Backbone as a printed PyTorch tensor [residue, N CA C, xyz], in Angstrom:
tensor([[[  0.9170,  -1.4350,   0.0150],
         [  0.1480,   0.0220,   0.2100],
         [  1.0100,   1.2410,  -0.1550]],

        [[  0.4710,   2.3370,  -1.0760],
         [  1.2660,   3.4570,  -0.9530],
         [  0.4740,   4.4080,  -0.2950]],

        [[  1.3780,   5.3260,   0.1220],
         [  0.3790,   6.5100,   0.6130],
         [  0.8660,   7.8410,   0.3830]],

        [[  0.0510,   9.0070,   0.3940],
         [ -0.0220,  10.3070,   0.0570],
         [ -0.0610,  11.0810,   1.0030]],

        [[  0.6880,  11.8390,   1.7630],
         [  0.3280,  12.8130,   3.0260],
         [  0.3000,  14.2930,   2.6240]],

        [[ -1.0150,  14.4140,   2.5270],
         [ -1.5910,  15.6980,   2.1700],
         [ -0.9990,  17.0320,   3.0950]],

        [[ -0.3780,  18.0570,   2.2760],
         [  0.3030,  19.0630,   3.0150],
         [ -0.7360,  20.4260,   2.6350]],

        [[ -1.1320,  20.6170,   1.2610],
         [ -2.2420,  21.6060,   1.0030],
         [ -3.1280,  21.0480,  -0.0170]],

        [[ -4.1610,  21.8990,  -0.1670],
         [ -5.1950,  21.8100,  -1.2800],
         [ -5.6580,  23.0640,  -1.8500]],

        [[ -5.5470,  23.1900,  -2.9370],
         [ -5.6970,  24.3940,  -3.8090],
         [ -6.8260,  24.3310,  -4.9790]],

        [[ -7.8980,  24.9380,  -4.4280],
         [ -9.1180,  24.9620,  -5.3550],
         [ -8.8140,  26.0410,  -6.4830]],

        [[ -8.8620,  25.9630,  -7.6250],
         [ -8.3220,  26.9980,  -8.5950],
         [ -9.5930,  27.0650,  -9.3270]],

        [[ -9.7410,  28.3950, -10.0460],
         [-10.9300,  28.4660, -10.9880],
         [-10.6720,  27.9230, -12.2910]],

        [[ -9.5670,  27.5670, -12.6700],
         [ -9.3140,  27.1950, -13.8980],
         [ -9.3810,  25.5380, -14.1260]],

        [[ -9.6870,  24.9150, -13.0680],
         [ -9.7350,  23.4790, -13.0690],
         [-10.5910,  22.9920, -12.0590]],

        [[-11.4470,  21.9900, -12.5950],
         [-12.7770,  21.5650, -11.8220],
         [-12.1990,  20.9390, -10.4690]],

        [[-10.8760,  19.9490, -10.5340],
         [-10.6240,  19.1030,  -9.4700],
         [ -9.5570,  20.0180,  -8.6790]],

        [[ -9.4790,  20.2190,  -7.4300],
         [ -8.4190,  20.6130,  -6.8350],
         [ -7.2100,  20.1130,  -7.0880]],

        [[ -6.0190,  20.8800,  -6.5680],
         [ -4.7470,  20.3670,  -6.8490],
         [ -4.0000,  20.2130,  -5.4600]],

        [[ -3.9620,  18.7290,  -5.0150],
         [ -3.5050,  18.4430,  -3.9080],
         [ -2.0760,  18.1610,  -3.8750]],

        [[ -1.3970,  18.6970,  -2.7490],
         [  0.3090,  18.7830,  -2.5040],
         [  0.4450,  17.7250,  -1.4240]],

        [[  1.5260,  17.0420,  -1.4940],
         [  1.9680,  16.2230,  -0.6610],
         [  3.2330,  15.4530,  -0.7040]],

        [[  3.4040,  14.7930,   0.2060],
         [  4.4500,  13.7190,   0.0080],
         [  4.1890,  12.4750,  -0.3010]],

        [[  4.6760,  11.7210,  -1.0330],
         [  4.3660,  10.3220,  -1.6710],
         [  5.3570,   9.2760,  -1.0470]],

        [[  4.9580,   8.3580,  -0.2590],
         [  5.3280,   6.8900,   0.3250],
         [  5.1780,   6.0390,  -0.5920]],

        [[  6.0180,   5.3550,  -1.7420],
         [  5.3060,   4.3140,  -2.2070],
         [  5.3060,   4.6650,  -3.9530]],

        [[  4.2040,   4.0630,  -4.5390],
         [  4.1990,   4.3590,  -6.0600],
         [  2.7140,   4.7210,  -6.5030]],

        [[  2.0060,   5.8470,  -6.8550],
         [  0.6670,   5.9200,  -7.3990],
         [  1.1140,   6.1730,  -9.0100]],

        [[ -0.2090,   5.8270,  -9.6090],
         [ -0.0720,   5.6530, -11.1320],
         [ -1.4630,   6.5000, -11.4200]],

        [[ -1.7170,   7.1830, -12.6400],
         [ -2.9650,   7.7070, -13.2170],
         [ -3.7370,   6.5270, -13.3940]],

        [[ -4.9860,   6.6010, -12.7690],
         [ -6.3390,   5.7370, -12.9790],
         [ -5.8720,   4.7970, -11.8640]],

        [[ -5.3180,   4.8810, -11.0410],
         [ -5.2160,   3.6980, -10.0290],
         [ -6.3810,   4.1400,  -8.6530]],

        [[ -7.0950,   3.3590,  -8.1400],
         [ -7.8830,   3.4080,  -7.1880],
         [ -6.9530,   3.6930,  -5.7330]],

        [[ -7.8640,   4.8030,  -5.2220],
         [ -7.4240,   5.4920,  -4.0630],
         [ -8.3140,   5.5260,  -2.9110]],

        [[ -7.7320,   5.6790,  -1.5460],
         [ -9.0120,   5.6390,  -0.2120],
         [ -8.4520,   6.9300,   0.3480]],

        [[ -9.5930,   7.5490,   0.7050],
         [ -9.3990,   8.6200,   1.7160],
         [-10.0280,   8.3480,   3.1440]],

        [[ -9.1940,   8.0240,   4.1620],
         [-10.0930,   7.6470,   5.4440],
         [ -9.9690,   8.8570,   6.5670]],

        [[-11.0530,   9.4340,   6.9360],
         [-11.0070,  10.4350,   7.5190],
         [-11.1070,   9.9790,   9.1480]],

        [[-10.5180,  10.9050,  10.1470],
         [-10.3380,  10.8010,  11.3680],
         [-11.3630,  10.1370,  12.0670]],

        [[-12.8230,  10.9410,  11.7550],
         [-14.1780,   9.9680,  12.1070],
         [-14.7850,   9.0110,  11.6220]],

        [[-13.9400,   8.3570,  10.8290],
         [-14.3280,   7.1280,  10.3490],
         [-15.1420,   7.1370,   8.8860]],

        [[-15.1000,   8.3790,   8.5440],
         [-15.6610,   8.4060,   6.8340],
         [-14.5100,   7.9450,   6.0070]],

        [[-15.0490,   7.4390,   4.7770],
         [-14.1440,   6.7170,   3.9770],
         [-14.8200,   7.1260,   2.6220]],

        [[-13.6350,   7.7220,   1.7360],
         [-14.1130,   8.1130,   0.2380],
         [-13.1760,   7.2300,  -0.4560]],

        [[-13.5070,   6.9050,  -1.7500],
         [-12.9920,   5.9820,  -2.6840],
         [-13.0760,   6.9750,  -4.0900]],

        [[-12.2040,   6.9310,  -4.8150],
         [-11.9780,   7.6300,  -6.2140],
         [-10.6940,   7.0550,  -6.7510]],

        [[-10.2670,   7.8000,  -7.6960],
         [ -9.0800,   7.4000,  -8.3930],
         [ -8.1650,   8.6030,  -8.9110]],

        [[ -6.7500,   8.6650,  -8.8780],
         [ -5.7700,   9.3790,  -9.0940],
         [ -6.3290,   9.6110, -10.5690]],

        [[ -6.3770,  11.1050, -10.8590],
         [ -6.4470,  11.6190, -12.1330],
         [ -5.5910,  12.0680, -12.8250]],

        [[ -4.6070,  12.9100, -11.9730],
         [ -3.1620,  13.3220, -12.9560],
         [ -2.1730,  13.5710, -11.7290]],

        [[ -0.9490,  13.9710, -12.2490],
         [ -0.0590,  14.2700, -11.3480],
         [  0.9380,  15.3070, -11.9430]],

        [[  1.7240,  16.0390, -11.2760],
         [  2.7450,  17.0510, -11.9830],
         [  3.7550,  16.7120, -11.0810]],

        [[  4.9050,  16.4760, -11.6700],
         [  6.1210,  16.1540, -10.9880],
         [  7.0380,  17.2880, -10.9040]],

        [[  7.4130,  17.8150,  -9.7950],
         [  8.2960,  18.5760,  -9.7630],
         [  9.5860,  18.3610,  -8.7310]],

        [[ 10.7870,  18.1220,  -9.2530],
         [ 11.7740,  17.5490,  -8.3390],
         [ 12.5190,  18.6810,  -7.5680]],

        [[ 12.9180,  18.4830,  -6.3460],
         [ 13.6200,  19.4780,  -5.5720],
         [ 14.4190,  18.3400,  -4.7500]],

        [[ 15.6340,  19.0520,  -4.2550],
         [ 16.6200,  18.6150,  -3.5720],
         [ 16.0870,  18.6290,  -2.3660]],

        [[ 15.3970,  19.6390,  -1.7950],
         [ 14.8960,  19.8410,  -0.3630],
         [ 13.7550,  19.0720,  -0.1520]],

        [[ 12.7060,  18.5390,  -1.3820],
         [ 11.4820,  17.8460,  -1.0400],
         [ 11.4250,  17.0650,  -1.9500]],

        [[ 12.4280,  15.8780,  -2.1030],
         [ 12.3790,  15.0250,  -3.2520],
         [ 10.8670,  14.1430,  -3.6810]],

        [[ 10.3720,  14.0840,  -2.6590],
         [  9.1700,  13.2270,  -3.1290],
         [  7.7960,  13.7900,  -2.9790]],

        [[  7.8140,  15.3310,  -2.8970],
         [  6.5840,  16.2420,  -3.0750],
         [  6.0600,  16.2860,  -4.5390]],

        [[  4.7200,  15.9260,  -4.4130],
         [  4.1060,  15.7920,  -5.6030],
         [  2.9010,  16.9140,  -5.7500]],

        [[  2.3630,  17.2620,  -6.7460],
         [  0.9870,  17.6590,  -6.8570],
         [  0.2500,  16.9600,  -7.7160]],

        [[ -1.0490,  16.4010,  -7.1070],
         [ -1.8370,  15.3620,  -7.5450],
         [ -3.4720,  15.7520,  -7.7090]],

        [[ -4.0470,  15.2850,  -8.7130],
         [ -5.3920,  15.4750,  -8.4620],
         [ -6.1590,  14.1600,  -8.5990]],

        [[ -7.5090,  13.9190,  -7.8970],
         [ -7.9190,  12.7120,  -7.5010],
         [ -9.6500,  13.2540,  -7.8240]],

        [[-10.2180,  12.0680,  -8.5430],
         [-11.5880,  12.4430,  -8.6950],
         [-12.4690,  12.3960,  -7.4970]],

        [[-13.7040,  12.9760,  -7.6050],
         [-14.5770,  12.9770,  -6.7020],
         [-14.9420,  11.6170,  -5.9430]],

        [[-15.4950,  11.3330,  -4.8270],
         [-15.5120,  12.2940,  -3.6260],
         [-14.2080,  12.3650,  -2.9590]],

        [[-13.2250,  12.0540,  -3.4840],
         [-11.9120,  12.3100,  -2.6650],
         [-11.2730,  13.6610,  -2.7740]],

        [[-11.6060,  14.2470,  -3.7330],
         [-11.4440,  15.7890,  -4.0370],
         [-12.0830,  16.4900,  -3.3040]],

        [[-13.4450,  16.2900,  -3.2430],
         [-14.4450,  16.9810,  -2.3220],
         [-14.0550,  17.1080,  -0.8050]],

        [[-13.5840,  16.1680,  -0.4720],
         [-13.3600,  16.0550,   0.9220],
         [-12.1720,  16.2350,   1.7270]],

        [[-10.9010,  15.9240,   0.6000],
         [ -9.4560,  16.0580,   1.3250],
         [ -9.3750,  17.3080,   1.8380]],

        [[ -8.4940,  17.2950,   3.0130],
         [ -7.8460,  18.6360,   3.5380],
         [ -6.6010,  18.2370,   4.0400]],

        [[ -5.7720,  19.4690,   4.4180],
         [ -4.3890,  19.2500,   4.7680],
         [ -4.3340,  18.4820,   5.8170]],

        [[ -3.4690,  17.3610,   6.0360],
         [ -3.2900,  16.6510,   6.9610],
         [ -3.8630,  15.2200,   6.9330]],

        [[ -4.4450,  15.0600,   5.9320],
         [ -5.0640,  13.7140,   5.6820],
         [ -4.1570,  12.9060,   4.8740]],

        [[ -4.4570,  11.6220,   4.9230],
         [ -3.5560,  10.5930,   4.1150],
         [ -4.4370,   9.7770,   3.0990]],

        [[ -3.9840,   9.7560,   1.9600],
         [ -4.6560,   9.0230,   0.8350],
         [ -3.7970,   7.6560,   0.4010]],

        [[ -4.5120,   6.4640,   0.6900],
         [ -3.5880,   5.4720,   0.4160],
         [ -4.0890,   4.8900,  -1.1490]],

        [[ -3.2890,   3.8760,  -1.7040],
         [ -3.6820,   3.2520,  -2.9440],
         [ -4.6350,   1.9350,  -2.4390]],

        [[ -5.5470,   1.4680,  -3.3650],
         [ -6.3710,   0.4830,  -2.8960],
         [ -6.1950,  -0.8690,  -4.0150]],

        [[ -6.0970,  -2.1220,  -3.8580],
         [ -5.7690,  -3.0050,  -4.7140],
         [ -6.8560,  -3.1780,  -5.8110]],

        [[ -6.5420,  -3.7250,  -6.7790],
         [ -7.7350,  -3.7570,  -7.8840],
         [ -8.8240,  -4.6230,  -7.4780]],

        [[ -8.9870,  -5.3370,  -6.3440],
         [ -9.9580,  -6.2190,  -5.6880],
         [-10.8630,  -5.4180,  -5.0870]],

        [[-10.3630,  -3.8290,  -4.5730],
         [-11.2000,  -3.4370,  -3.9770],
         [-10.8340,  -3.0150,  -2.4350]],

        [[ -9.9390,  -3.8800,  -1.9720],
         [ -9.2950,  -3.8630,  -0.5940],
         [ -8.1710,  -3.8030,  -0.5240]],

        [[ -7.8700,  -3.3180,   0.8580],
         [ -6.2210,  -2.6800,   0.9220],
         [ -5.3010,  -3.8320,   1.4390]],

        [[ -3.9990,  -3.9790,   1.0420],
         [ -3.4480,  -5.1770,   1.0970],
         [ -2.7240,  -5.3140,   2.7060]]])
């Protein structure tokens, strides 16, 4: 299971889905199933829809990613988004 630790969410007028920035531990691919589990127990599933790769020696694993609804509608700084296996469960 890979995880994406969210540090910021940018809702921009020129794009329907917000740009979510954070740190990746593992591998994510466009079209891959993901899960956002909130602290209160709510769970949202969606897919990764896009990624912007910006390399930096200061933050080498920092990425900007977009996710489908309902993940994109509910994500906040501090959240963790994880990949889900193709069978629908987490490894």
